C-alpha positions in Angstrom: 21.3 -14.5 -9.7 17.8 -14.4 -8.3 15.2 -13.2 -9.8 13.5 -10.5 -8.1 10.9 -10.9 -5.2 7.1 -10.9 -4.9 5.2 -10.4 -2.5 1.5 -11.8 -2.8 -1.2 -11.3 -1.0 -4.9 -12.5 -1.1 -8.5 -11.3 -0.7 -11.3 -12.2 -0.9 -15.1 -13.3 1.8 -14.3 -14.7 5.1 -14.4 -18.4 4.9 -13.5 -18.7 1.4 -10.4 -20.9 1.9 -7.7 -17.9 1.1 -5.5 -19.5 4.6 -6.3 -23.4 3.4 -5.4 -22.2 0.0 -2.1 -20.1 1.1 -1.5 -23.5 3.6 -1.5 -26.0 0.1 0.9 -23.7 -1.3 3.3 -23.7 1.0 2.6 -25.9 3.9 2.9 -22.8 6.4 -0.1 -22.1 8.3 -0.2 -18.3 9.3 -3.6 -18.7 11.2 -0.6 -18.5 14.7 -3.1 -17.5 17.3 -5.4 -19.2 19.6 -8.6 -17.5 18.6 -8.2 -17.8 15.6 -7.3 -21.9 16.2 -10.4 -21.3 18.5 -13.4 -19.2 16.1 -11.8 -20.5 12.5 -11.0 -17.4 11.2 -8.3 -14.9 10.5 -7.5 -12.3 12.8 -4.6 -11.3 12.7 -2.0 -10.8 9.2 0.1 -14.4 8.8 2.8 -14.3 6.7 4.7 -17.4 4.8 7.2 -17.7 2.1 6.4 -19.9 -1.6 9.5 -20.5 -3.9 8.4 -21.9 -7.3 10.3 -22.3 -11.0 13.1 -20.5 -8.3 11.5 -17.3 -7.1 10.7 -16.7 -4.0 7.4 -14.9 -3.1 6.8 -13.4 0.1 3.0 -14.6 0.8 0.6 -12.3 2.9 -2.8 -13.9 4.4 -5.7 -11.4 5.5 -9.1 -11.8 7.0 -11.8 -11.1 5.1 -14.6 -10.7 7.8 -15.9 -7.2 7.3 -14.5 -6.0 11.0 -11.2 -6.8 9.8 -11.1 -4.4 7.3 -8.3 -2.3 9.0 -6.4 -5.3 9.6 -6.8 -6.4 5.2 -6.0 -2.9 4.1 -2.4 -2.9 6.4 -1.7 -6.4 4.7 -2.8 -5.3 0.8 -0.4 -2.1 1.5 2.7 -3.3 -1.1 1.6 -5.7 -2.7 3.1 -6.7 -6.1 0.5 -9.4 -7.1 -2.9 -11.1 -5.2 -5.0 -13.8 -5.4 -8.6 -13.0 -4.8 -10.6 -16.0 -3.3 -13.5 -16.7 -4.4 -15.6 -20.1 -3.3 -17.1 -22.2 -6.0 -19.9 -22.9 -3.5 -21.1 -19.2 -2.6 -19.5 -17.1 -5.6 -18.7 -13.3 -5.0 -20.1 -11.9 -1.6 -19.8 -8.9 0.4 -16.0 -8.2 1.2 -15.1 -10.3 -2.6 -16.4 -6.3 -4.0 -15.3 -4.5 -1.0 -11.2 -6.2 -0.7 -11.1 -5.7 -5.1 -11.7 -2.5 -4.6 -9.4 -1.4 -2.1 -7.4 -3.5 -3.9 -7.8 -0.9 -7.4 -7.8 1.6 -4.8 -4.2 1.0 -3.6 -2.5 0.7 -7.0 -2.6 -3.2 -7.3 -2.2 -3.9 -11.0 -1.7 -7.4 -11.2 -3.5 -10.4 -10.1 -5.4 -13.6 -10.1 -8.8 -15.0 -9.6 -8.7 -18.3 -7.0 -12.4 -20.5 -7.5 -11.8 -22.5 -4.0 -13.4 -25.2 -2.5 -13.8 -26.9 -6.3 -14.2 -30.1 -4.9 -18.2 -29.0 -4.2 -19.6 -28.5 -6.6 -20.4 -29.9 -10.4 -18.9 -29.0 -13.9 -22.9 -27.2 -14.2 -22.3 -25.1 -11.1 -18.3 -24.7 -11.5 -19.3 -23.2 -14.5 -21.8 -20.9 -14.0 -19.4 -19.3 -10.7 -16.9 -18.5 -13.6 -19.4 -17.1 -15.4 -21.0 -14.7 -12.4 -17.2 -14.1 -11.4 -15.9 -12.6 -15.1 -19.0 -10.4 -14.1 -18.2 -9.3 -11.7 -14.8 -7.8 -12.3 -15.0 -6.7 -15.4 -14.4 -3.3 -15.0 -11.4 -3.8 -12.4 -7.8 -4.3 -13.0 -8.4 -8.2 -12.9 -10.9 -7.9 -15.7 -8.3 -10.0 -17.7 -6.9 -11.8 -15.8 -7.0 -15.9 -14.8 -9.9 -17.7 -13.2 -8.4 -21.0 -11.3 -10.3 -23.3 -9.6 -8.3 -25.3 -6.7 -9.1 -27.4 -4.7 -7.2 -27.9 -1.3 -8.5 -31.2 -0.6 -7.5 -33.0 -3.7 -4.9 -30.3 -4.7 -6.9 -30.4 -7.9 -5.1 -26.6 -9.9 -2.2 -26.3 -7.0 0.0 -26.9 -10.1 -2.4 -24.4 -12.2 -2.5 -22.0 -10.4 1.6 -22.0 -9.2 2.4 -22.2 -13.7 0.1 -18.9 -13.1 2.4 -16.6 -10.2 5.6 -17.1 -11.9 4.4 -15.5 -15.5 2.4 -12.8 -13.4 6.1 -12.5 -11.3 7.7 -12.3 -14.5 5.9 -9.0 -15.9 6.8 -7.3 -12.2 9.8 -4.9 -12.4 11.6 -4.6 -9.3 11.6 -1.3 -7.1 14.2 0.8 -6.8 16.2 1.0 -3.3 17.8 3.6 -4.0 15.2 6.4 -2.7 13.9 7.3 0.7 13.9 4.6 3.5 10.8 3.3 4.8 9.5 0.2 6.4 5.9 0.6 7.3 5.4 -1.9 10.8 2.5 -4.5 10.2 4.4 -6.7 13.3 5.6 -6.1 16.1 6.9 -8.7 18.9 10.0 -10.5 21.1 12.8 -12.8 20.8 13.9 -14.4 23.8 17.8 -14.2 23.5 17.1 -10.8 20.6 14.7 -8.8 21.9 12.0 -6.4 19.8 11.6 -7.8 16.1 9.4 -5.7 14.2 8.1 -6.9 10.1 6.5 -5.1 7.1 7.7 -4.9 3.2 10.0 -2.3 2.8 8.2 0.1 0.2 10.7 2.4 -0.5 15.4 2.2 -0.2 17.3 -0.2 1.4 17.5 -1.5 5.4 20.8 -2.3 6.3 22.4 -4.1 9.1 24.1 -2.3 12.0 22.7 0.9 10.8 20.8 3.4 12.8 17.1 3.9 11.7 14.3 6.0 13.3 10.3 5.1 13.7 8.1 7.6 13.2 5.8 9.1 14.4 7.1 8.0 17.4 10.5 9.2 17.1 11.9 5.9 18.8 15.5 5.7 17.7 17.4 2.6 17.4 20.3 0.5 15.6 19.6 -2.7 12.5 20.7 -5.6 14.5 19.8 -8.0 12.0 18.1 -8.7 9.4 15.5 -11.7 7.7 15.0 -11.4 4.2 11.6 -13.6 3.2 13.0 -16.1 5.4 16.5 -15.7 4.8 19.1 -13.7 7.9 20.9 -11.3 5.3 22.8 -8.0 5.7 20.6 -6.0 3.6 16.5 -5.5 2.3 15.8 -3.6 0.0 12.3 -2.2 -1.3 10.0 -5.0 -2.9 11.0 -7.1 -0.2 9.3 -8.2 3.1 11.9 -8.6 6.3 12.2 -8.6 9.7 14.4 -6.4 11.2 15.8 -7.0 15.3 16.0 -3.2 16.7 18.4 -2.6 19.9 17.5 -0.1 21.8 14.1 0.1 21.5 11.1 -1.7 23.9 8.2 -3.6 22.2 5.8 -1.5 23.8 7.7 2.1 22.5 6.9 0.7 18.3 3.7 -0.1 17.2 2.0 -1.4 14.2 1.7 1.8 11.8 4.7 3.5 12.6 7.3 4.0 9.9 11.6 2.8 9.6 13.3 5.4 8.1 16.9 6.4 8.4 17.2 9.1 9.9 17.5 13.2 7.8 15.2 10.8 5.8 11.1 10.5 5.3 9.4 12.8 7.9 5.6 12.2 9.3 2.6 15.1 8.9 -1.0 16.0 9.1 -1.5 17.8 5.8 -2.2 16.5 2.7 -3.5 17.9 -0.5 -4.7 14.4 -2.1 -6.8 13.3 -5.3 -9.7 11.6 -3.8 -12.0 8.8 -5.5 -15.5 8.2 -4.4 -16.4 4.7 -4.3 -20.1 5.0 -6.8 -21.2 2.5 -4.4 -21.8 4.6 -1.5 -24.6 5.9 -1.4 -24.2 9.7 -1.1 -21.9 12.3 -2.0 -19.3 12.9 -0.8 -19.5 16.6 1.4 -17.1 19.3 1.9 -16.5 18.1 4.6 -15.9 14.7 5.6 -15.0 12.4 8.8 -13.3 10.0 7.8 -11.2 7.2 8.8 -7.5 7.0 6.4 -5.2 5.0 5.4 -2.3 4.5 4.3 0.0 2.0 5.0 -0.2 0.2 8.0 -1.4 2.8 9.4 -5.0 4.2 10.6 -6.4 8.0 11.3 -9.7 9.6 11.9 -9.4 13.0 9.6 -11.3 15.9 7.6 -11.4 15.7 4.6 -11.8 19.2 3.0 -12.7 19.5 -0.8 -10.9 21.8 -2.7 -12.6 23.6 -5.2 -16.4 22.3 -4.8 -18.7 21.1 -2.5 -19.1 18.0 -3.6 -18.1 14.7 -4.4 -20.5 12.6 -6.3 -20.1 8.2 -6.0 -18.2 7.1 -9.2 -16.5 10.9 -9.7 -13.0 12.2 -8.4 -12.1 15.4 -7.1 -8.9 17.3 -5.4 -9.2 17.3 -1.4 -6.8 18.2 1.4 -6.5 15.2 4.7 -6.7 17.0 8.2 -5.4 13.9 10.0 -5.9 14.1 14.0 -2.7 12.7 14.0 0.8 12.7 11.6 1.8 9.9 9.5 4.8 9.3 7.0 3.7 9.2 3.3 5.3 11.3 -0.2 3.5 11.8 -3.1 1.9 9.3 -5.0 1.4 7.2 -2.1 -2.1 5.3 -2.6 -4.3 5.3 0.5 -7.8 4.1 1.6 -11.3 6.5 2.8 -13.9 4.2 5.4 -17.1 5.7 6.3 -18.7 5.3 9.9 -21.3 2.7 8.3 -21.7 -0.5 6.6 -23.2 0.6 2.6 -25.5 -2.2 1.3 -24.2 -5.5 0.4 -20.8 -4.3 1.1 -18.5 -3.1 4.0 -17.6 0.8 5.0 -15.5 1.6 2.0 -16.2 5.4 0.6 -12.8 4.9 -1.9 -9.6 6.0 -1.7 -7.1 8.3 -3.5 -3.2 9.5 -4.6 -1.2 11.6 -1.9 -0.2 14.8 -4.6 2.0 17.0 -1.4 3.0 17.0 1.9 3.5 18.9 4.7 1.0 20.9 3.0 -0.2 24.7 3.9 -3.6 25.2 5.3 -6.0 25.5 2.5 -8.6 28.3 2.9 -11.4 27.5 1.1 -12.2 31.0 -0.4 -8.5 31.4 -1.9 -8.9 30.8 -5.7 -5.0 30.7 -5.6 -4.5 28.2 -3.5 -7.0 25.9 -5.3 -5.3 26.9 -8.6 -2.3 25.6 -7.5 -3.3 21.9 -6.2 -4.2 22.1 -9.8 -1.2 22.6 -11.5 -0.2 19.9 -9.3 -2.4 17.3 -9.6 -2.1 18.0 -13.6 2.0 17.8 -13.2 4.4 16.2 -15.2 6.7 14.9 -13.0 9.5 17.4 -13.9 6.9 20.3 -13.6 6.2 19.0 -9.9 9.3 19.2 -9.0 9.7 22.9 -10.8 6.1 23.9 -8.3 8.4 23.0 -5.4 10.9 25.3 -6.0 8.3 27.7 -6.7 7.5 26.9 -3.4 10.1 27.6 -1.3 10.1 31.0 -3.8 13.6 32.6 -4.0 15.2 31.4 -0.9 15.1 27.9 -2.7 16.2 24.6 -2.0 18.8 22.2 -2.2 18.5 18.7 -4.6 18.4 16.0 -1.9 15.0 18.4 -0.1 13.4 16.9 -3.3 14.2 13.9 -2.0 12.8 14.0 0.3 10.0 15.9 -0.6 8.8 14.8 -3.5 10.2 10.7 -2.5 12.3 11.3 -5.8 16.0 9.2 -6.0 18.7 11.3 -5.9 19.5 10.4 -9.3 15.8 11.0 -10.0 16.2 14.5 -8.6 19.5 15.4 -9.9 18.0 14.6 -13.4 14.9 16.8 -12.9 16.9 19.9 -12.6 19.2 19.0 -15.3 16.8 18.7 -17.3 15.2 22.2 -16.1 17.7 24.5 -15.9 18.8 23.8 -19.3 14.9 25.1 -20.6 16.1 28.0 -18.4 12.5 27.1 -15.4 15.5 27.0 -12.7 18.7 28.5 -11.8 21.3 26.9 -10.1 24.3 26.7 -7.9 25.7 24.4 -6.7 23.4 22.3 -4.9 21.1 25.0 -4.7 18.3 25.9 -6.6 15.6 28.4 -7.1 12.6 28.9 -9.6 13.3 31.3 -12.5 9.8 32.9 -11.6 10.7 35.0 -8.2 13.6 36.1 -10.2 
């Protein structure tokens, strides 16, 4: 049995050697655009694969320039491991810090720091750079990460880096293939003789050749003509893998990055989300009661307004509850992570304000004066998984809902939904008649 594939992403400041590192590891040049070749910088997402010790890594290379942070966030979505690349001769720079924050806000838990351009510095400088990096990552998810000096010129450190990537990969748990299918699109193109192809990282469920699918929020229908998983033809693509899907029945211009491929009747699009928000300490001012933001989720970007619930502001470095009003809908599920950006760079930083976690989709519009609504949101934010199921059933009242509705509302697998309902029926909190469940409180 092949080991579970891993999605490996790059992060770091412009011109610190991310693309050169990927090329040295994989033999693949991820800069494919003429403009990228001419300017010597990464503008679009690049993709490669790396085979080490019988394990395949799907590699996502992201741009480092502040102007392309939207693209970087899209590439970081769904990453299992990150290589934070820092040039040994320059050290920690503004986008180093911002990319590190973005990865943490998106829930990335594992990674390695690569001190690139090792050949440009002596041992004394390298020791000083390593100490500075260790200080910069203190308190982050990379606080205890390995720091590996590498030179793509001499090849020094590349073996050590491969060993560390394999070690980290062994700690990653496979994602369940049984939930709702969601494939956030990060690239769309046309192949002669095949037609429209979309690529992305499957973040939930399983996609199979021959299936009918739906692109949301455009609601374009298509059929999966063929699949490649990590560059190899396949009959299915499961959660946690990178895939390319050849779609029949849809034109290149009809789908775009930011849309999500799902099964008809599965995931749905929403423009009102209840969320938990974390405001970064790098911000110069509090997050106000109503704040206009750029909202990033998966590969999508939307304009929206953050409306705080139960408080007038969230100070830098603190968290709060809010409702997000988006100008156009996205496909999200409770537990998803997102990024919030402003419209002006911070000092020695970019425009990232913070991020957070989705608590509820298709949320009822909250009025700040409604203490009851704010209390419900607080209960949802503090709920255990079983309590969250009970609150969802309570919210629909005496009419109840079917067990499968918990899959589409909460993003549970069918098995998880069934087990939660069984436990809650045993405690008397839920009532059940066949597939229909209702909360005992209204009765």
